[in-house]
C-alpha positions in Angstrom: -34.8 -45.2 -6.5 -34.5 -41.4 -7.7 -32.1 -39.6 -5.8 -30.2 -36.5 -6.7 -26.3 -36.5 -7.9 -24.1 -33.5 -6.7 -20.7 -32.2 -8.0 -19.1 -29.2 -9.2 -18.9 -27.7 -12.9 -15.9 -29.3 -14.5 -13.5 -26.0 -15.1 -9.8 -25.5 -16.1 -10.0 -22.8 -13.3 -8.7 -23.3 -9.9 -12.2 -22.8 -7.3 -9.9 -20.6 -5.5 -9.5 -17.3 -7.0 -6.9 -14.4 -5.7 -4.7 -15.2 -3.3 -5.6 -16.4 0.5 -3.3 -14.0 2.8 -3.4 -10.9 0.7 -6.8 -9.1 1.2 -6.4 -6.5 -1.7 -7.0 -9.6 -4.2 -10.4 -10.5 -3.0 -9.9 -14.4 -2.4 -12.9 -16.1 -2.4 -14.1 -19.5 -4.2 -16.1 -19.5 -7.4 -17.7 -22.5 -8.4 -20.8 -23.8 -9.7 -23.1 -26.6 -7.5 -24.6 -28.7 -9.9 -27.8 -31.2 -8.9 -28.9 -33.8 -11.3 -31.1 -36.3 -11.1 -29.5 -40.1 -11.4 -32.1 -41.4 -13.4 -34.1 -38.2 -15.5 -37.0 -38.5 -12.8 -38.1 -35.7 -11.0 -37.9 -35.6 -7.3 -38.6 -33.0 -4.6 -36.2 -30.2 -3.6 -36.5 -29.0 0.0 -33.0 -27.6 0.6 -29.6 -27.2 0.3 -27.4 -26.6 2.7 -23.7 -24.8 1.8 -21.0 -25.0 4.7 -17.3 -24.2 4.2 -15.1 -25.6 7.3 -11.4 -26.0 8.1 -10.8 -29.2 9.9 -7.6 -29.4 12.1 -6.7 -32.5 13.9 -3.9 -32.8 16.0 -2.5 -36.6 16.4 -1.8 -37.7 20.0 1.2 -39.7 19.4 4.4 -39.9 21.2 7.2 -38.6 19.2 9.9 -41.0 21.5 8.1 -43.7 21.3 9.2 -46.8 19.4 5.7 -48.6 18.5 4.0 -45.5 16.8 1.6 -46.7 14.0 1.9 -44.9 10.5 -0.9 -42.4 10.1 -3.1 -42.2 6.7 -2.9 -38.7 5.9 -6.3 -36.6 4.4 -8.6 -39.1 6.1 -12.4 -38.0 5.7 -13.4 -36.0 8.7 -16.4 -38.9 9.2 -13.8 -41.5 9.6 -14.2 -43.5 12.8 -11.5 -43.0 15.4 -10.0 -46.5 14.4 -8.7 -44.6 11.4 -6.5 -42.3 13.1 -9.3 -39.3 13.4 -9.8 -38.8 17.3 -12.3 -36.2 17.8 -11.1 -35.2 21.0 -8.1 -33.6 19.2 -10.3 -32.2 16.6 -10.9 -28.5 15.7 -13.7 -27.1 13.3 -14.0 -23.9 12.2 -17.1 -22.8 10.3 -16.2 -19.9 7.6 -19.4 -19.9 5.8 -22.9 -21.5 6.0 -26.1 -21.2 4.0 -29.7 -22.9 3.1 -31.0 -22.1 -0.3 -34.4 -22.7 -0.9 -36.1 -22.3 -4.0 -37.9 -18.2 -3.5 -40.2 -18.9 -6.5 -41.6 -22.3 -6.9 -43.9 -22.9 -9.6 -47.3 -23.3 -8.9 -49.6 -26.5 -10.0 -53.1 -25.4 -9.3 -53.3 -24.6 -5.5 -50.8 -26.7 -4.6 -46.5 -25.6 -4.8 -44.9 -27.9 -7.5 -40.9 -27.6 -7.1 -40.1 -31.2 -8.8 -36.8 -30.8 -10.4 -34.6 -32.9 -12.7 -31.8 -30.6 -12.1 -30.6 -27.4 -11.0 -27.3 -25.3 -10.9 -26.3 -23.0 -8.3 -23.1 -20.4 -9.0 -21.5 -19.9 -5.8 -19.1 -17.3 -4.4 -17.9 -17.3 -1.2 -15.5 -15.2 0.5 -12.1 -16.4 2.3 -11.4 -14.8 5.6 -8.0 -13.4 6.4 -7.0 -15.5 9.1 -8.1 -19.0 7.3 -5.4 -22.0 7.7 -3.2 -23.1 4.7 -4.0 -26.7 3.7 -1.2 -29.0 5.2 0.2 -32.2 6.4 2.4 -32.9 8.9 3.0 -37.0 10.2 4.1 -36.4 13.9 2.0 -33.1 14.0 -1.2 -33.5 12.7 -3.1 -32.0 9.4 -5.8 -28.7 8.3 -7.9 -29.1 5.5 -11.0 -27.2 4.3 -14.0 -28.4 2.5 -16.9 -27.5 1.0 -19.4 -29.5 2.5 -22.8 -29.8 0.4 -25.9 -31.3 1.5 -29.3 -31.7 -0.5 -32.6 -32.5 1.6 -35.0 -34.0 -0.9 -38.4 -36.0 -1.4 -39.1 -38.5 -3.9 -42.1 -37.7 -6.0 -45.2 -39.6 -4.6 -43.2 -41.6 -2.0 -44.4 -39.7 0.8 -43.6 -36.5 2.8 -40.2 -37.5 5.0 -37.1 -36.0 3.8 -33.7 -37.4 2.6 -30.4 -36.3 2.1 -27.7 -36.4 -0.1 -24.0 -35.0 1.2 -21.4 -33.8 -1.5 -17.5 -33.3 0.5 -15.1 -31.5 -2.0 -11.8 -30.2 -0.7 -10.5 -27.3 -1.3 -6.7 -26.8 -1.3 -5.7 -23.5 0.4 -2.4 -21.6 -0.1 -1.5 -18.6 1.6 0.7 -16.0 0.2 2.2 -14.9 3.2 5.8 -14.7 2.3 6.1 -11.8 -0.6 9.9 -10.9 -2.0 11.4 -8.0 -0.4 12.2 -5.2 -2.5 15.6 -4.6 -0.7 16.5 -8.0 -2.5 14.9 -7.8 -5.8 16.0 -4.0 -6.8 15.7 -3.0 -10.4 17.7 -4.9 -13.0 20.2 -2.2 -15.0 22.4 -3.9 -17.6 24.6 -1.7 -19.9 26.2 -2.5 -23.2 26.0 -6.1 -23.4 27.8 -7.6 -26.4 25.8 -10.0 -28.4 27.7 -13.5 -29.2 28.3 -12.5 -32.6 30.2 -9.5 -31.1 28.2 -7.0 -33.9 25.5 -5.6 -31.2 25.5 -3.5 -27.7 22.1 -4.2 -25.9 21.5 -2.6 -22.8 18.2 -3.0 -21.1 16.3 -2.6 -17.9 13.5 -4.4 -15.7 11.4 -3.0 -12.7 9.4 -4.5 -10.6 10.7 -8.1 -11.4 8.8 -9.6 -8.0 5.1 -10.3 -7.1 4.2 -7.1 -5.1 0.7 -6.0 -3.2 -0.5 -3.3 -4.8 1.4 -3.4 -8.4 2.2 -6.4 -10.2 3.3 -4.3 -13.4 6.9 -5.7 -15.2 8.5 -2.7 -17.0 11.1 -3.6 -19.9 13.2 -1.5 -21.4 15.8 -2.2 -24.3 17.9 -0.8 -26.7 19.9 -2.2 -29.5 23.1 -0.6 -31.4 25.5 -1.5 -33.4 28.8 -2.4 -31.7 32.0 -0.1 -32.9 34.7 -2.1 -31.2 33.6 -5.7 -33.3 36.6 -5.6 -35.5 39.5 -4.9 -32.4 41.7 -7.2 -31.4 42.3 -5.6 -27.9 39.6 -6.0 -25.5 37.5 -1.9 -25.2 37.4 -0.5 -22.1 34.0 0.9 -20.2 35.1 4.5 -21.8 35.1 3.3 -25.5 31.4 2.3 -25.3 30.7 5.6 -25.3 31.3 6.3 -28.8 28.1 7.4 -30.5 26.4 4.3 -32.8 22.8 4.6 -34.7 20.5 2.5 -32.7 19.0 0.3 -34.3 16.0 -0.8 -32.0 14.9 1.3 -28.7 11.4 0.2 -27.1 9.6 0.2 -23.6 6.9 -2.1 -22.8 4.8 -3.0 -19.6 3.5 -6.1 -18.6 0.6 -6.8 -16.2 -0.7 -10.0 -15.3 -4.5 -10.9 -15.9 -6.9 -12.8 -12.8 
């Protein structure tokens, strides 16, 4: 029996781009939905329904009882109540919902012909600022985000009744709500650091060594010069390093991350 097989195109990149919780990074889901025939025979595609939703489940559990049964983390939302998924303590938030219909089916005589053996659909779905982070707590509950895709189809020559196939993909949402404070991560300045062989003096500075919302450029300055006191038996004082010596190497670099 012919039916569609639904999947996401394999990729080395995460389906989530940007940083959820930081609007300036444009957090979004980018992926490619694949629909293929299971036996290379055509089927009629009616529509594709795509839903991005977050499911929050609160465990109805007495924390002070000694006969509590353990809960299985990250059940599917369609699990029955005996699988520890109580719908009365469940909250579903729909972030995105769209029905995709073939806008330009091919013409075969006087009939519209939308027989397919496969189709690829690129998806870009923006993540809201208030999306919940994926987590699980055995005492309180769990939060999961799913990309739910349902394909409605009919078999070629098999009648007009619609059938459907579902594909549920968990999306791991990690919110970047905690940023390092610049007061705790000030620019690093080091002067006259002696090399292990006592031959060189190195001075360097690093600016913006932590992640920020609008500037992720790392600035590095380094200078290397000869150590004029490498043969002295006594340890030189800080004022002795002011002696002018030729600089062997000096450079300034800027490094910026790429998405």
